[in-house]
Gaussian input, Z-matrix of N, CA and C with variables (Angstrom, degrees):
# hf/3-21g

backbone

0 1
 N
 C     1     B1
 C     2     B2     1     A1
 N     3     B3     2     A2     1     D1
 C     4     B4     3     A3     2     D2
 C     5     B5     4     A4     3     D3
 N     6     B6     5     A5     4     D4
 C     7     B7     6     A6     5     D5
 C     8     B8     7     A7     6     D6
 N     9     B9     8     A8     7     D7
 C    10    B10     9     A9     8     D8
 C    11    B11    10    A10     9     D9
 N    12    B12    11    A11    10    D10
 C    13    B13    12    A12    11    D11
 C    14    B14    13    A13    12    D12
 N    15    B15    14    A14    13    D13
 C    16    B16    15    A15    14    D14
 C    17    B17    16    A16    15    D15
 N    18    B18    17    A17    16    D16
 C    19    B19    18    A18    17    D17
 C    20    B20    19    A19    18    D18
 N    21    B21    20    A20    19    D19
 C    22    B22    21    A21    20    D20
 C    23    B23    22    A22    21    D21
 N    24    B24    23    A23    22    D22
 C    25    B25    24    A24    23    D23
 C    26    B26    25    A25    24    D24
 N    27    B27    26    A26    25    D25
 C    28    B28    27    A27    26    D26
 C    29    B29    28    A28    27    D27
 N    30    B30    29    A29    28    D28
 C    31    B31    30    A30    29    D29
 C    32    B32    31    A31    30    D30
 N    33    B33    32    A32    31    D31
 C    34    B34    33    A33    32    D32
 C    35    B35    34    A34    33    D33
 N    36    B36    35    A35    34    D34
 C    37    B37    36    A36    35    D35
 C    38    B38    37    A37    36    D36
 N    39    B39    38    A38    37    D37
 C    40    B40    39    A39    38    D38
 C    41    B41    40    A40    39    D39
 N    42    B42    41    A41    40    D40
 C    43    B43    42    A42    41    D41
 C    44    B44    43    A43    42    D42
 N    45    B45    44    A44    43    D43
 C    46    B46    45    A45    44    D44
 C    47    B47    46    A46    45    D45
 N    48    B48    47    A47    46    D46
 C    49    B49    48    A48    47    D47
 C    50    B50    49    A49    48    D48
 N    51    B51    50    A50    49    D49
 C    52    B52    51    A51    50    D50
 C    53    B53    52    A52    51    D51
 N    54    B54    53    A53    52    D52
 C    55    B55    54    A54    53    D53
 C    56    B56    55    A55    54    D54
 N    57    B57    56    A56    55    D55
 C    58    B58    57    A57    56    D56
 C    59    B59    58    A58    57    D57
 N    60    B60    59    A59    58    D58
 C    61    B61    60    A60    59    D59
 C    62    B62    61    A61    60    D60
 N    63    B63    62    A62    61    D61
 C    64    B64    63    A63    62    D62
 C    65    B65    64    A64    63    D63
 N    66    B66    65    A65    64    D64
 C    67    B67    66    A66    65    D65
 C    68    B68    67    A67    66    D66
 N    69    B69    68    A68    67    D67
 C    70    B70    69    A69    68    D68
 C    71    B71    70    A70    69    D69
 N    72    B72    71    A71    70    D70
 C    73    B73    72    A72    71    D71
 C    74    B74    73    A73    72    D72
 N    75    B75    74    A74    73    D73
 C    76    B76    75    A75    74    D74
 C    77    B77    76    A76    75    D75
 N    78    B78    77    A77    76    D76
 C    79    B79    78    A78    77    D77
 C    80    B80    79    A79    78    D78
 N    81    B81    80    A80    79    D79
 C    82    B82    81    A81    80    D80
 C    83    B83    82    A82    81    D81
 N    84    B84    83    A83    82    D82
 C    85    B85    84    A84    83    D83
 C    86    B86    85    A85    84    D84
 N    87    B87    86    A86    85    D85
 C    88    B88    87    A87    86    D86
 C    89    B89    88    A88    87    D87
 N    90    B90    89    A89    88    D88
 C    91    B91    90    A90    89    D89
 C    92    B92    91    A91    90    D90
 N    93    B93    92    A92    91    D91
 C    94    B94    93    A93    92    D92
 C    95    B95    94    A94    93    D93
 N    96    B96    95    A95    94    D94
 C    97    B97    96    A96    95    D95
 C    98    B98    97    A97    96    D96
 N    99    B99    98    A98    97    D97
 C   100   B100    99    A99    98    D98
 C   101   B101   100   A100    99    D99
 N   102   B102   101   A101   100   D100
 C   103   B103   102   A102   101   D101
 C   104   B104   103   A103   102   D102
 N   105   B105   104   A104   103   D103
 C   106   B106   105   A105   104   D104
 C   107   B107   106   A106   105   D105
 N   108   B108   107   A107   106   D106
 C   109   B109   108   A108   107   D107
 C   110   B110   109   A109   108   D108
 N   111   B111   110   A110   109   D109
 C   112   B112   111   A111   110   D110
 C   113   B113   112   A112   111   D111
 N   114   B114   113   A113   112   D112
 C   115   B115   114   A114   113   D113
 C   116   B116   115   A115   114   D114
 N   117   B117   116   A116   115   D115
 C   118   B118   117   A117   116   D116
 C   119   B119   118   A118   117   D117
 N   120   B120   119   A119   118   D118
 C   121   B121   120   A120   119   D119
 C   122   B122   121   A121   120   D120
 N   123   B123   122   A122   121   D121
 C   124   B124   123   A123   122   D122
 C   125   B125   124   A124   123   D123
 N   126   B126   125   A125   124   D124
 C   127   B127   126   A126   125   D125
 C   128   B128   127   A127   126   D126
 N   129   B129   128   A128   127   D127
 C   130   B130   129   A129   128   D128
 C   131   B131   130   A130   129   D129
 N   132   B132   131   A131   130   D130
 C   133   B133   132   A132   131   D131
 C   134   B134   133   A133   132   D132
 N   135   B135   134   A134   133   D133
 C   136   B136   135   A135   134   D134
 C   137   B137   136   A136   135   D135
 N   138   B138   137   A137   136   D136
 C   139   B139   138   A138   137   D137
 C   140   B140   139   A139   138   D138
 N   141   B141   140   A140   139   D139
 C   142   B142   141   A141   140   D140
 C   143   B143   142   A142   141   D141
 N   144   B144   143   A143   142   D142
 C   145   B145   144   A144   143   D143
 C   146   B146   145   A145   144   D144

   B1=1.4685
   B2=1.5256
   B3=1.3309
   B4=1.4663
   B5=1.5264
   B6=1.3298
   B7=1.4638
   B8=1.5254
   B9=1.3352
   B10=1.4651
   B11=1.5240
   B12=1.3196
   B13=1.4661
   B14=1.5248
   B15=1.3259
   B16=1.4725
   B17=1.5257
   B18=1.3259
   B19=1.4635
   B20=1.5231
   B21=1.3328
   B22=1.4677
   B23=1.5234
   B24=1.3324
   B25=1.4651
   B26=1.5202
   B27=1.3310
   B28=1.4646
   B29=1.5229
   B30=1.3276
   B31=1.4710
   B32=1.5187
   B33=1.3436
   B34=1.4678
   B35=1.5203
   B36=1.3241
   B37=1.4645
   B38=1.5234
   B39=1.3245
   B40=1.4684
   B41=1.5233
   B42=1.3378
   B43=1.4696
   B44=1.5187
   B45=1.3426
   B46=1.4656
   B47=1.5232
   B48=1.3225
   B49=1.4735
   B50=1.5234
   B51=1.3194
   B52=1.4675
   B53=1.5226
   B54=1.3338
   B55=1.4713
   B56=1.5225
   B57=1.3364
   B58=1.4640
   B59=1.5246
   B60=1.3363
   B61=1.4659
   B62=1.5252
   B63=1.3360
   B64=1.4683
   B65=1.5240
   B66=1.3517
   B67=1.4666
   B68=1.5249
   B69=1.3354
   B70=1.4651
   B71=1.5227
   B72=1.3298
   B73=1.4721
   B74=1.5179
   B75=1.3468
   B76=1.4655
   B77=1.5188
   B78=1.3388
   B79=1.4652
   B80=1.5224
   B81=1.3233
   B82=1.4680
   B83=1.5214
   B84=1.3297
   B85=1.4627
   B86=1.5228
   B87=1.3247
   B88=1.4650
   B89=1.5224
   B90=1.3314
   B91=1.4646
   B92=1.5235
   B93=1.3361
   B94=1.4652
   B95=1.5245
   B96=1.3249
   B97=1.4628
   B98=1.5269
   B99=1.3237
   B100=1.4710
   B101=1.5304
   B102=1.3312
   B103=1.4741
   B104=1.5315
   B105=1.3115
   B106=1.4648
   B107=1.5286
   B108=1.3373
   B109=1.4751
   B110=1.5225
   B111=1.3194
   B112=1.4705
   B113=1.5331
   B114=1.3399
   B115=1.4746
   B116=1.5285
   B117=1.3152
   B118=1.4655
   B119=1.5219
   B120=1.3310
   B121=1.4641
   B122=1.5274
   B123=1.3272
   B124=1.4619
   B125=1.5307
   B126=1.3318
   B127=1.4683
   B128=1.5342
   B129=1.3380
   B130=1.4730
   B131=1.5253
   B132=1.3211
   B133=1.4648
   B134=1.5303
   B135=1.3333
   B136=1.4672
   B137=1.5306
   B138=1.3133
   B139=1.4641
   B140=1.5290
   B141=1.3341
   B142=1.4749
   B143=1.5293
   B144=1.3357
   B145=1.4753
   B146=1.5224
   A1=110.26
   A2=116.40
   A3=120.01
   A4=110.50
   A5=116.22
   A6=119.78
   A7=110.11
   A8=116.38
   A9=119.84
   A10=109.89
   A11=116.48
   A12=120.12
   A13=110.01
   A14=115.98
   A15=119.68
   A16=109.96
   A17=116.10
   A18=120.12
   A19=110.20
   A20=116.48
   A21=119.50
   A22=110.21
   A23=116.75
   A24=118.84
   A25=109.37
   A26=117.27
   A27=119.91
   A28=109.43
   A29=116.36
   A30=120.15
   A31=109.76
   A32=115.97
   A33=120.04
   A34=110.20
   A35=115.70
   A36=120.00
   A37=110.56
   A38=116.51
   A39=119.92
   A40=110.71
   A41=116.32
   A42=119.32
   A43=110.12
   A44=116.68
   A45=120.19
   A46=110.36
   A47=116.35
   A48=120.75
   A49=109.51
   A50=116.67
   A51=120.64
   A52=110.09
   A53=116.61
   A54=120.54
   A55=110.39
   A56=116.00
   A57=120.00
   A58=110.63
   A59=116.58
   A60=119.94
   A61=110.14
   A62=116.25
   A63=120.01
   A64=110.07
   A65=116.28
   A66=120.14
   A67=110.33
   A68=116.21
   A69=120.34
   A70=110.66
   A71=116.15
   A72=118.52
   A73=109.97
   A74=116.41
   A75=119.65
   A76=110.17
   A77=116.18
   A78=120.03
   A79=110.84
   A80=116.53
   A81=119.48
   A82=110.60
   A83=117.10
   A84=119.50
   A85=109.75
   A86=117.10
   A87=120.61
   A88=109.71
   A89=116.33
   A90=120.28
   A91=110.24
   A92=116.88
   A93=120.47
   A94=110.16
   A95=116.77
   A96=120.96
   A97=110.98
   A98=117.35
   A99=119.93
   A100=113.13
   A101=119.51
   A102=118.48
   A103=112.16
   A104=118.29
   A105=121.45
   A106=112.51
   A107=119.87
   A108=119.09
   A109=112.88
   A110=117.88
   A111=119.84
   A112=111.44
   A113=119.20
   A114=118.76
   A115=110.91
   A116=117.34
   A117=120.80
   A118=109.90
   A119=116.51
   A120=120.05
   A121=110.58
   A122=117.20
   A123=120.09
   A124=110.39
   A125=117.85
   A126=120.41
   A127=111.74
   A128=118.74
   A129=118.04
   A130=111.53
   A131=117.50
   A132=121.29
   A133=109.34
   A134=116.43
   A135=119.75
   A136=110.98
   A137=117.35
   A138=120.70
   A139=111.71
   A140=118.22
   A141=121.17
   A142=112.24
   A143=119.71
   A144=118.63
   A145=110.62
   D1=-50.16
   D2=-177.26
   D3=-63.01
   D4=-39.91
   D5=-179.52
   D6=-63.54
   D7=-41.92
   D8=179.35
   D9=-63.09
   D10=-42.78
   D11=179.97
   D12=-62.93
   D13=-44.23
   D14=179.93
   D15=-61.48
   D16=-41.47
   D17=-178.93
   D18=-63.94
   D19=-45.65
   D20=-178.54
   D21=-67.45
   D22=-41.63
   D23=-179.79
   D24=-67.26
   D25=-35.40
   D26=178.19
   D27=-62.11
   D28=-43.26
   D29=177.92
   D30=-63.37
   D31=-43.99
   D32=179.28
   D33=-60.18
   D34=-44.71
   D35=-179.51
   D36=-63.96
   D37=-41.13
   D38=179.89
   D39=-62.29
   D40=-41.67
   D41=179.32
   D42=-68.03
   D43=-39.56
   D44=178.56
   D45=-64.57
   D46=-41.86
   D47=178.73
   D48=-62.07
   D49=-42.87
   D50=179.46
   D51=-60.82
   D52=-43.18
   D53=179.22
   D54=-63.72
   D55=-44.33
   D56=-179.54
   D57=-64.28
   D58=-39.33
   D59=178.68
   D60=-61.89
   D61=-41.10
   D62=178.63
   D63=-62.75
   D64=-43.74
   D65=179.61
   D66=-62.96
   D67=-41.99
   D68=-179.70
   D69=-63.51
   D70=-41.33
   D71=179.81
   D72=-64.31
   D73=-42.65
   D74=179.03
   D75=-62.05
   D76=-45.07
   D77=-178.82
   D78=-64.98
   D79=-42.98
   D80=-178.70
   D81=-65.10
   D82=-38.98
   D83=178.44
   D84=-67.62
   D85=-37.22
   D86=177.54
   D87=-64.88
   D88=-44.84
   D89=-179.28
   D90=-64.88
   D91=-39.18
   D92=179.16
   D93=-68.93
   D94=-35.56
   D95=-177.10
   D96=-75.90
   D97=-35.80
   D98=-176.52
   D99=-63.51
   D100=-52.00
   D101=-179.62
   D102=-68.12
   D103=-29.58
   D104=-177.64
   D105=-62.29
   D106=-48.40
   D107=-179.27
   D108=-61.89
   D109=-35.10
   D110=-178.54
   D111=-59.68
   D112=-54.62
   D113=177.23
   D114=-64.72
   D115=-35.79
   D116=-179.75
   D117=-63.67
   D118=-37.56
   D119=-179.85
   D120=-73.50
   D121=-39.99
   D122=-176.79
   D123=-75.54
   D124=-37.37
   D125=-178.35
   D126=-61.30
   D127=-50.25
   D128=177.85
   D129=-61.10
   D130=-37.29
   D131=179.42
   D132=-63.57
   D133=-37.46
   D134=-179.40
   D135=-76.35
   D136=-36.98
   D137=-176.37
   D138=-79.81
   D139=-33.30
   D140=-178.79
   D141=-60.78
   D142=-51.42
   D143=179.49
   D144=-75.32

């Protein structure tokens, strides 16, 4: 019984970890993308004139 529970919880944890990893990657890409456009937008504006 305990082994079966551990196996199922291990699978559950693995799926939860996979979901969290996906969320973290999305968030990290969003965070990386958000600050990048701001300097990119201001730099061309500063260099153009």
